[in-house]
Each structure stands twice: as C-alpha cells, then as structure tokens.
MDTraj code that builds the backbone (N, CA, C; nanometers):
import mdtraj as md
import numpy as np

residues = "UNK UNK UNK UNK UNK UNK UNK UNK UNK UNK UNK UNK UNK UNK UNK UNK UNK UNK UNK UNK UNK UNK UNK UNK UNK UNK UNK UNK UNK UNK UNK UNK UNK UNK UNK UNK UNK UNK UNK UNK UNK UNK UNK UNK UNK UNK UNK UNK UNK UNK UNK UNK UNK UNK UNK UNK UNK UNK UNK UNK UNK UNK UNK UNK UNK UNK UNK UNK UNK UNK UNK UNK UNK UNK UNK UNK UNK UNK UNK UNK UNK UNK UNK UNK UNK UNK UNK UNK UNK UNK UNK UNK UNK UNK UNK UNK UNK UNK UNK UNK UNK UNK UNK UNK UNK UNK UNK UNK UNK UNK UNK UNK UNK UNK UNK UNK UNK UNK".split()
xyz = np.array([
    [0.0845, -0.1171, 0.0000],
    [0.0000, 0.0000, 0.0000],
    [0.0893, 0.1238, 0.0000],
    [0.0618, 0.2175, -0.0930],
    [0.1478, 0.3354, -0.1013],
    [0.1267, 0.4268, 0.0196],
    [0.2335, 0.4860, 0.0610],
    [0.2301, 0.5798, 0.1720],
    [0.1896, 0.7173, 0.1181],
    [0.0917, 0.7809, 0.1867],
    [0.0463, 0.9124, 0.1415],
    [0.0855, 1.0164, 0.2440],
    [0.1235, 1.1302, 0.1940],
    [0.1560, 1.2411, 0.2830],
    [0.1238, 1.3708, 0.2104],
    [0.1192, 1.4772, 0.2863],
    [0.0972, 1.6072, 0.2250],
    [0.1754, 1.7100, 0.3043],
    [0.1983, 1.8204, 0.2400],
    [0.2697, 1.9299, 0.3041],
    [0.1836, 2.0543, 0.2895],
    [0.1599, 2.1206, 0.3995],
    [0.0802, 2.2425, 0.3980],
    [0.1724, 2.3589, 0.3651],
    [0.1549, 2.4139, 0.2455],
    [0.2429, 2.5205, 0.1981],
    [0.2026, 2.6552, 0.2594],
    [0.0768, 2.6877, 0.2528],
    [0.0330, 2.8191, 0.2994],
    [-0.0988, 2.8041, 0.3732],
    [-0.0984, 2.8331, 0.4991],
    [-0.2198, 2.8243, 0.5801],
    [-0.2654, 2.9666, 0.6114],
    [-0.3505, 3.0206, 0.5275],
    [-0.3935, 3.1596, 0.5461],
    [-0.4957, 3.1733, 0.6585],
    [-0.5761, 3.0709, 0.6831],
    [-0.6781, 3.0813, 0.7864],
    [-0.6165, 3.0947, 0.9249],
    [-0.5118, 3.0190, 0.9544],
    [-0.4484, 3.0267, 1.0869],
    [-0.3969, 3.1674, 1.1149],
    [-0.3411, 3.2306, 1.0143],
    [-0.2908, 3.3671, 1.0304],
    [-0.4044, 3.4609, 1.0710],
    [-0.5188, 3.4473, 1.0054],
    [-0.6334, 3.5325, 1.0359],
    [-0.6913, 3.5000, 1.1736],
    [-0.6952, 3.3722, 1.2092],
    [-0.7480, 3.3332, 1.3400],
    [-0.6619, 3.3894, 1.4521],
    [-0.5327, 3.3937, 1.4337],
    [-0.4435, 3.4471, 1.5360],
    [-0.4629, 3.5969, 1.5538],
    [-0.5004, 3.6664, 1.4488],
    [-0.5199, 3.8107, 1.4554],
    [-0.6582, 3.8482, 1.5086],
    [-0.7504, 3.7545, 1.5079],
    [-0.8874, 3.7819, 1.5497],
    [-0.8973, 3.7793, 1.7018],
    [-0.9568, 3.8822, 1.7583],
    [-0.9791, 3.8859, 1.9019],
    [-1.1278, 3.8661, 1.9295],
    [-1.1578, 3.8225, 2.0488],
    [-1.2988, 3.8030, 2.0833],
    [-1.3730, 3.9365, 2.0832],
    [-1.3054, 4.0452, 2.1200],
    [-1.3696, 4.1766, 2.1187],
    [-1.4055, 4.2173, 1.9762],
    [-1.3175, 4.1900, 1.8844],
    [-1.3435, 4.2235, 1.7437],
    [-1.4602, 4.1420, 1.6910],
    [-1.4638, 4.0132, 1.7252],
    [-1.5732, 3.9274, 1.6805],
    [-1.7056, 3.9743, 1.7395],
    [-1.7079, 4.0071, 1.8682],
    [-1.8305, 4.0563, 1.9318],
    [-1.8772, 4.1864, 1.8675],
    [-1.7824, 4.2742, 1.8376],
    [-1.8168, 4.4003, 1.7719],
    [-1.8797, 4.3743, 1.6351],
    [-1.8174, 4.2887, 1.5560],
    [-1.8676, 4.2592, 1.4209],
    [-2.0047, 4.1925, 1.4264],
    [-2.0225, 4.0993, 1.5186],
    [-2.1527, 4.0334, 1.5328],
    [-2.2578, 4.1362, 1.5716],
    [-2.2251, 4.2233, 1.6653],
    [-2.3191, 4.3278, 1.7063],
    [-2.3591, 4.4189, 1.5922],
    [-2.2620, 4.4571, 1.5094],
    [-2.2901, 4.5436, 1.3941],
    [-2.3858, 4.4751, 1.2967],
    [-2.3593, 4.3488, 1.2679],
    [-2.4433, 4.2756, 1.1731],
    [-2.5822, 4.2492, 1.2305],
    [-2.5896, 4.2176, 1.3596],
    [-2.7202, 4.1944, 1.4219],
    [-2.8037, 4.3212, 1.4231],
    [-2.7392, 4.4354, 1.4353],
    [-2.8120, 4.5617, 1.4330],
    [-2.8808, 4.5822, 1.2979],
    [-2.8126, 4.5465, 1.1914],
    [-2.8708, 4.5583, 1.0570],
    [-2.9892, 4.4619, 1.0417],
    [-2.9706, 4.3377, 1.0850],
    [-3.0784, 4.2391, 1.0765],
    [-3.1971, 4.2839, 1.1619],
    [-3.1690, 4.3350, 1.2804],
    [-3.2764, 4.3832, 1.3676],
    [-3.3570, 4.4944, 1.3035],
    [-3.2888, 4.5860, 1.2379],
    [-3.3590, 4.6951, 1.1690],
    [-3.4466, 4.6405, 1.0567],
    [-3.3984, 4.5392, 0.9856],
    [-3.4790, 4.4778, 0.8794],
    [-3.6023, 4.4088, 0.9373],
    [-3.5852, 4.3398, 1.0487],
    [-3.6984, 4.2725, 1.1127],
    [-3.8034, 4.3746, 1.1558],
    [-3.7583, 4.4846, 1.2138],
    [-3.8506, 4.5899, 1.2565],
    [-3.9264, 4.6466, 1.1368],
    [-3.8577, 4.6693, 1.0261],
    [-3.9248, 4.7219, 0.9063],
    [-4.0358, 4.6286, 0.8593],
    [-4.0065, 4.4988, 0.8536],
    [-4.1072, 4.4019, 0.8090],
    [-4.2216, 4.3945, 0.9099],
    [-4.1889, 4.3925, 1.0382],
    [-4.2926, 4.3845, 1.1420],
    [-4.3853, 4.5053, 1.1357],
    [-4.3292, 4.6225, 1.1100],
    [-4.4114, 4.7428, 1.1007],
    [-4.5060, 4.7365, 0.9802],
    [-4.4604, 4.6752, 0.8729],
    [-4.5480, 4.6581, 0.7561],
    [-4.6616, 4.5612, 0.7861],
    [-4.6344, 4.4600, 0.8691],
    [-4.7327, 4.3557, 0.8976],
    [-4.8230, 4.3869, 1.0164],
    [-4.7842, 4.4807, 1.0995],
    [-4.8601, 4.5093, 1.2213],
    [-4.9981, 4.5640, 1.1884],
    [-5.0995, 4.5187, 1.2634],
    [-5.2328, 4.5768, 1.2458],
    [-5.2263, 4.7271, 1.2763],
    [-5.2998, 4.8040, 1.2003],
    [-5.2887, 4.9489, 1.2118],
    [-5.4252, 5.0115, 1.2360],
    [-5.4391, 5.0746, 1.3484],
    [-5.5574, 5.1563, 1.3733],
    [-5.5109, 5.2971, 1.4095],
    [-5.4318, 5.3065, 1.5150],
    [-5.3822, 5.4381, 1.5576],
    [-5.2341, 5.4561, 1.5258],
    [-5.1631, 5.3471, 1.5000],
    [-5.0202, 5.3533, 1.4753],
    [-4.9364, 5.3326, 1.6002],
    [-5.0021, 5.3233, 1.7169],
    [-4.9290, 5.3075, 1.8425],
    [-4.8527, 5.1751, 1.8462],
    [-4.9172, 5.0672, 1.8073],
    [-4.8509, 4.9361, 1.8062],
    [-4.7329, 4.9389, 1.7092],
    [-4.7558, 4.9859, 1.5909],
    [-4.6500, 4.9926, 1.4895],
    [-4.5307, 5.0743, 1.5401],
    [-4.5597, 5.1873, 1.6021],
    [-4.4521, 5.2742, 1.6502],
    [-4.3798, 5.2181, 1.7717],
    [-4.4387, 5.1180, 1.8379],
    [-4.3760, 5.0616, 1.9571],
    [-4.2822, 4.9444, 1.9255],
    [-4.2738, 4.9048, 1.7991],
    [-4.1875, 4.7927, 1.7598],
    [-4.0421, 4.8397, 1.7616],
    [-3.9555, 4.7599, 1.8209],
    [-3.8158, 4.7993, 1.8383],
    [-3.7229, 4.6790, 1.8228],
    [-3.5947, 4.7094, 1.8133],
    [-3.4911, 4.6065, 1.8259],
    [-3.3780, 4.6636, 1.9093],
    [-3.3080, 4.5727, 1.9774],
    [-3.1967, 4.6122, 2.0626],
    [-3.0920, 4.5019, 2.0538],
    [-2.9661, 4.5415, 2.0435],
    [-2.8553, 4.4467, 2.0384],
    [-2.7734, 4.4637, 2.1655],
    [-2.7472, 4.3511, 2.2314],
    [-2.6628, 4.3505, 2.3509],
    [-2.5625, 4.2374, 2.3337],
    [-2.4431, 4.2727, 2.2904],
    [-2.3410, 4.1702, 2.2641],
    [-2.3815, 4.0852, 2.1455],
    [-2.4073, 3.9589, 2.1717],
    [-2.4491, 3.8681, 2.0645],
    [-2.5977, 3.8358, 2.0737],
    [-2.6721, 3.9177, 2.1459],
    [-2.8160, 3.8960, 2.1621],
    [-2.8931, 4.0024, 2.0861],
    [-2.9854, 3.9572, 2.0030],
    [-3.0751, 4.0477, 1.9309],
    [-3.2136, 4.0328, 1.9909],
    [-3.2671, 4.1410, 2.0431],
    [-3.4010, 4.1421, 2.1007],
    [-3.4915, 4.2230, 2.0085],
    [-3.6045, 4.1652, 1.9733],
    [-3.7039, 4.2337, 1.8904],
    [-3.8370, 4.2217, 1.9628],
    [-3.9102, 4.3308, 1.9702],
    [-4.0377, 4.3257, 2.0403],
    [-4.1194, 4.4496, 2.0135],
    [-4.2268, 4.4621, 2.0911],
    [-4.3136, 4.5789, 2.0840],
    [-4.3531, 4.6153, 2.2264],
    [-4.3524, 4.7428, 2.2574],
    [-4.3803, 4.7866, 2.3938],
    [-4.5279, 4.8145, 2.4199],
    [-4.6098, 4.8164, 2.3165],
    [-4.7526, 4.8381, 2.3378],
    [-4.8058, 4.7263, 2.4267],
    [-4.8846, 4.7617, 2.5277],
    [-4.9300, 4.6619, 2.6232],
    [-5.0212, 4.5558, 2.5614],
    [-5.0760, 4.5806, 2.4465],
    [-5.1629, 4.4832, 2.3810],
    [-5.0930, 4.4085, 2.2667],
    [-4.9624, 4.4256, 2.2529],
    [-4.8881, 4.3631, 2.1430],
    [-4.8993, 4.2106, 2.1461],
    [-4.8890, 4.1506, 2.2646],
    [-4.8958, 4.0035, 2.2713],
    [-5.0343, 3.9524, 2.2323],
    [-5.1392, 4.0281, 2.2618],
    [-5.2739, 3.9865, 2.2219],
    [-5.2874, 3.9869, 2.0697],
    [-5.2276, 4.0879, 2.0059],
    [-5.2297, 4.0930, 1.8601],
    [-5.1469, 3.9784, 1.8014],
    [-5.0304, 3.9542, 1.8596],
    [-4.9397, 3.8522, 1.8065],
    [-4.9956, 3.7109, 1.8228],
    [-5.0486, 3.6804, 1.9401],
    [-5.0895, 3.5429, 1.9701],
    [-5.2400, 3.5225, 1.9761],
    [-5.3166, 3.6314, 1.9779],
    [-5.4610, 3.6196, 1.9864],
    [-5.5066, 3.5960, 2.1295],
    [-5.6372, 3.5868, 2.1455],
    [-5.6980, 3.5576, 2.2752],
    [-5.8081, 3.4549, 2.2515],
    [-5.8788, 3.4199, 2.3560],
    [-5.9885, 3.3257, 2.3366],
    [-6.1049, 3.3896, 2.2613],
    [-6.1028, 3.5226, 2.2499],
    [-6.2083, 3.5930, 2.1760],
    [-6.1610, 3.6521, 2.0435],
    [-6.0311, 3.6470, 2.0186],
    [-5.9767, 3.7146, 1.9005],
    [-5.8678, 3.6294, 1.8355],
    [-5.8743, 3.6186, 1.7055],
    [-5.7706, 3.5462, 1.6315],
    [-5.6413, 3.6283, 1.6315],
    [-5.5270, 3.5617, 1.6222],
    [-5.4005, 3.6361, 1.6197],
    [-5.3819, 3.7135, 1.4899],
    [-5.3144, 3.8252, 1.5022],
    [-5.2699, 3.9041, 1.3874],
    [-5.1183, 3.9170, 1.4005],
    [-5.0503, 3.8065, 1.3771],
    [-4.9051, 3.8019, 1.3989],
    [-4.8315, 3.8990, 1.3084],
    [-4.7347, 3.9665, 1.3664],
    [-4.6497, 4.0588, 1.2913],
    [-4.5026, 4.0369, 1.3237],
    [-4.4704, 3.9963, 1.4471],
    [-4.3307, 3.9740, 1.4838],
    [-4.2776, 3.8399, 1.4342],
    [-4.3522, 3.7335, 1.4560],
    [-4.3055, 3.6006, 1.4152],
    [-4.2854, 3.5928, 1.2638],
    [-4.3795, 3.6407, 1.1820],
    [-4.3535, 3.6392, 1.0375],
    [-4.2335, 3.7253, 0.9973],
    [-4.2122, 3.8363, 1.0676],
    [-4.0959, 3.9215, 1.0373],
    [-3.9663, 3.8484, 1.0720],
    [-3.9657, 3.7760, 1.1834],
    [-3.8485, 3.6959, 1.2196],
    [-3.8253, 3.5851, 1.1176],
    [-3.9327, 3.5160, 1.0811],
    [-3.9213, 3.4075, 0.9823],
    [-3.8668, 3.4591, 0.8495],
    [-3.9117, 3.5773, 0.8090],
    [-3.8679, 3.6344, 0.6811],
    [-3.7199, 3.6713, 0.6820],
    [-3.6620, 3.6844, 0.8007],
    [-3.5222, 3.7279, 0.8120],
    [-3.4281, 3.6210, 0.8655],
    [-3.4723, 3.4964, 0.8721],
    [-3.3857, 3.3903, 0.9243],
    [-3.2575, 3.3757, 0.8426],
    [-3.2703, 3.3756, 0.7115],
    [-3.1505, 3.3625, 0.6281],
    [-3.0603, 3.4842, 0.6433],
    [-3.1193, 3.6018, 0.6590],
    [-3.0389, 3.7228, 0.6811],
    [-2.9596, 3.7119, 0.8107],
    [-3.0199, 3.6495, 0.9112],
    [-2.9518, 3.6297, 1.0385],
    [-2.8302, 3.5389, 1.0209],
    [-2.8495, 3.4283, 0.9510],
    [-2.7392, 3.3348, 0.9251],
    [-2.6298, 3.4041, 0.8443],
    [-2.6692, 3.4780, 0.7416],
    [-2.5723, 3.5502, 0.6594],
    [-2.4964, 3.6550, 0.7417],
    [-2.5664, 3.7207, 0.8345],
    [-2.5027, 3.8232, 0.9173],
    [-2.3935, 3.7641, 1.0055],
    [-2.4199, 3.6475, 1.0617],
    [-2.3188, 3.5828, 1.1457],
    [-2.1981, 3.5433, 1.0604],
    [-2.2238, 3.4947, 0.9411],
    [-2.1141, 3.4582, 0.8500],
    [-2.0311, 3.5816, 0.8134],
    [-2.0970, 3.6900, 0.7783],
    [-2.0273, 3.8135, 0.7417],
    [-1.9483, 3.8671, 0.8607],
    [-2.0076, 3.8620, 0.9797],
    [-1.9373, 3.9095, 1.0990],
    [-1.8104, 3.8285, 1.1237],
    [-1.8194, 3.6991, 1.1069],
    [-1.7006, 3.6139, 1.1255],
    [-1.5932, 3.6467, 1.0230],
    [-1.6337, 3.6610, 0.8984],
    [-1.5375, 3.6964, 0.7932],
    [-1.4742, 3.8329, 0.8181],
    [-1.5565, 3.9292, 0.8609],
    [-1.5039, 4.0623, 0.8910],
    [-1.4055, 4.0583, 1.0084],
    [-1.4408, 3.9824, 1.1095],
    [-1.3530, 3.9728, 1.2275],
    [-1.2202, 3.9070, 1.1921],
    [-1.2264, 3.8115, 1.0973],
    [-1.1045, 3.7439, 1.0548],
    [-1.0257, 3.8273, 0.9541],
    [-1.0888, 3.9312, 0.9008],
    [-1.0228, 4.0153, 0.8016],
    [-1.0109, 3.9477, 0.6663],
    [-1.1048, 3.8596, 0.6388],
    [-1.1015, 3.7841, 0.5109],
    [-1.1904, 3.8530, 0.4107],
])
top = md.Topology()
chain = top.add_chain()
for i, resn in enumerate(residues, 1):
    res = top.add_residue(resn, chain, resSeq=i)
    for name in ("N", "CA", "C"):
        top.add_atom(name, md.element.get_by_symbol(name[0]), res)
traj = md.Trajectory(xyz[None], top)
C-alpha cells in the first residue's frame, strides 16, 4: 500500500485566526445583528395591524453583545401577536423573524469573515 503524505504550503486561515480577538468578533456580530434587527422591525411594522399607529410605533430592536431582542412595547402587542380566546391572532413579529432567518445566518457569517479580516 502506497504511503500518502501532504505538506501544507500556505495556511492563510491560521494567520487570520491568530489576529482575530474576541472583542473584534463581538463588535462585528453586534454590527451585523443591528442591521438584521432593523430589517426585522421594518417588516414587522409593515405587517402590524394598524388603527392608531401606536402598536406599529412601539416595535423595536436592541442588540446587547451577541443577543438580538425584537419586540413591541404596546401593552396589547402580545394579544395581537398570539390572539386571545375571543380574538384570532394578527401576527407581525413572528412572520418578520421568519422572513429574516436567512439574513440572520448571513449576518453571522459576514461578521465572522469581517472579524477574521477575510
């Protein structure tokens, strides 16, 4: 049986990994999540039931490190999103999140590439 071997001539990824710091990665992830959060808010505002505009105007996003929080501060937002025993749901946040799942995955990939300087 022939003996197989290989020689690694140029390992560019290791060089980038050594230069990447956790602070840089957290910063890049935060930047990308902020963009995704803004997109989710835009879609949610388009989908939100509209009577006075209060619910729509209460939709927000916030990034804390690697956490993206999206919600609405109107006290009746959960009733609109999930419905009640007397009212069918008029979901606006969940469909907005679903519409941006691929954007979220892409954002994490871009953040990693940016942090690595690739």
